[in-house]
N, C-alpha and C positions, 0 to 999 in steps of 0.2 A: 342417475343411471338405473337405480332400482325402480324408480317410478316409471321409466320408459318400458322396462320389462313387464311391469304390471299392466301398463296401457296396452302393450302388444297382446298379452294374454287375454285381456278383457275384450279387445277388438276381435280376436280369434273366436272367443266364446260367443260374442254377439253375432258374428257371421254364421257360426254353426247353428245357433238357436233360430236365427232368421230363416236359414235354408230349411231347417226342420219345420218351422212354422209354415213356410210356403208349401212344403210337401204335404203336411197335414191338411192345410187349407185346400189344396188341389184334390187330395184324396177324398175329402168329405164334401167338397164344394160348398163350404160355409164361409161367409165373409167375416163373421164374428170372431173366428179363431185367429185370423191374421191380426186383427186389432189387439187382441189379448197378447199375442206374441210380441207385437211392436211395443206395446206398453211395458212389457216385461223387459225387453232389451233396453228401453229408455231408463227403466229403473236400475238395471245393471250398470249402464254407463254412468248414471248419476252417482251410484254408490262407489264404483271402483276407480273413477277418474278424479 
């Protein structure tokens, strides 16, 4: 049950970070930034799951 809570929190964080990344990417119109954010979310998923 503890692991499920942690998974929910990490998914929530990933969603927040991704939407932030998309916003930053849209605002600056640079494709590189979204790649960095996606790699960072992958890193988070691997560490917390």
